[in-house]
N, C-alpha and C positions, 0 to 999 in steps of 0.2 A: 504494500500500500504506500502511496506517496503522500507527502505533506504539502504538495503544491496547492496554491489557492486556485479558485475558479478562474480568476483573471489570468494567472500564469498558464493554466490549462487551455484557456481560450486563445491566448496568444500563440501557444504551440500549435494548436489546430489551425489557426489563421496562417501561420508560416508554412505548415504542411500543405494546406489547401492551395495557397497562392505562391508556393515556393518556386514553381517552374518559371513563371514569368510575371506573376503578380497582377494579371489583367483578366478580369472575368468577362471576356467578350466572346461572342459567338456570331456565326454568320446566319442571317435570316434565310431560311430555305426558300421562301417564296420570291424574295426580291434580291437576295444576295448582299443585303446591307450588313455591315458590322454593327452589332448592338451590344449594349451592356446588359448582362443577365439580371442585374438588380434594378436599374431604373428604366431600362428599355429604350434609352436614347440611342439614336443612330450616331455612331462615332465615325467621323469622316477623316480627320487628320490628327496626327499626334502633335501637341498633347491633346488627348481626347477631352471633349467637353461633356461631362456627365450632367444629369439634372442637378439643380442646386441642393436638393434634399436626398441625393443618392446615398443609400445606406452603405454601399461599398466605399465611397469617398469618406464618409464620416468615420467608418470603422478604420480605414487606412490612416486617417489623420490621428486617430487615437493610438493605434499601434505605433506609428512613427514617433509620436510624442513619448511613448514608453521606452523606445529604444535609444533615445538621446541621453 
């Protein structure tokens, strides 16, 4: 059994989930658009512009602040 907090466990899961490239995008099968899995925004050019309230961006900001 581990003594890690829920926040530490969540951070580990986040890193595991997005460890490959850190970008939750997929290609829309109907139109071929690149979209964010979380907010559904069409992502055209990097840096991608997610919806202002995109949960991925909010979570990423929180994780990034914990790593500093």
